N, C-alpha and C positions, 0 to 999 in steps of 0.2 A: 921304147920297149917297156919301160917302167910304167907308163900310163896304161899300156895294154894289160899288163899283169894286174895293175890295181883295179882296172875296170872288170876283169875276169873274176878277181877275188870278191868285189862287191856283188857282181852278178850271182856268184856262187853263194854268198851269204844271204842274199835276198831270196834265192830259191830254197835254201835251207830253212830260213824263217817262215816262208809261206808253207812249206811241207810240215813244219812243226806246228804251225797254227792250225792247219787242217786236221792233224792227227790228234791233238789234245787241246783241251780248254785251258786257258790261262788261269792264273791263280784267282783273280777277281771274278772271272766268269764262273768258275767252280763254286766260289764262295756264294755268289749271288744265286746260283741254281740251288744250293743247299738252303739258303735263307728262304727262297721263294717256295720251296717245297713245304717247309714248316709254316710259312706264312699262309699259303693256300689252305692247308688243313685248319689253321687257326680261324681263318675268316669263315670257312664253311661251318665250323662249330659255333662261332659267334652268330652267324646267321640263323642256325637252328635254335640257339638259345633265345635269340630275339623273337622268333616265331613262338616258342614255348612260353616265354614270359608274357608276351602280348595276349596269347590265348588265355593264360591264367588270369591276367588283369581284366580282360573283357568279360570273362565268365563270372568273376567274383565281384567286380565293381560295377558292372552294367553300365559301362561307358557308351555314349551314343557316337556312332561312326557314320559318315555320310553314305556308305555303301554296305554291302553284305559283310558280316564280321570276318569271314574266311578270306574274302578278297583283300580286305584291308590289312589283315595280318600278314598274308602272303606278300603283299606289296611292301610291307616294312622289311620283311626278310630279304626280298630281292634288292631292296635299296641298300642294305648293308653289303651285299655281294658287289653291286655296281659301284658303290662309293670307295670300296677298298680293293679295286681291281689291281692285281699284281702285274698287269701287262706293262705298265710304265717301267718296272724294274727290269723285265726281260727285254724291252726295246732300248732303254737308256744305256745300259752297259756296253753292248756291242757298238752303238753309235759313238759313244765317247772314245772307246778305244780306236775306232777308224779315224776319228777326227785327230786324236793325239798322234797316231802314226802318220797321217797326212801332214800335219804341222811339223813333225820332226823330219820328215823326208824333205819338205820344202826348205828347212833350215840346214839341211846337209847332215842330219843325224841319222845314222842307220841303227835301228833297234833289232837286234838279232833275235831276242826272246821277249815276247810281249808279256810274258808272265811277270815281268818286273813291275808292271802297273799294280 
C-alpha cells in the first residue's frame, strides 16, 4: 500500500511539473529570451553601422573591391548578421534543460520545478 501511494504521489508531481512547464517559462528561459531580444536589436544595428561605415570608407578612400561597391557592402552587412546569429542561444537552452531533466530522472531525482536551473 505504501508503494502504491508513493507511486501515485510521484505521478501526481510529474503531472504537476509538466503542466507548470507548459504554462510558464523557467527562469533561465525567460532570461535568455530577454537577452536574445536585446541581442537581436544590437546585431541589426551593428549590421546597419557596418553598411554605413563601409559605404563612407569606399566613397572617401576609393578602395578597389572585386565586385560592385553596393554588392560588396551589403555582403559585409549580411556577414555580420550571419556571424552573430542568436539561433544558438534559442536552441541551446531548451536542449540543456531537457538533458539535465533526463539525467536527473535516470538518477532517481524528481525535479518539481525546472525554474531552479
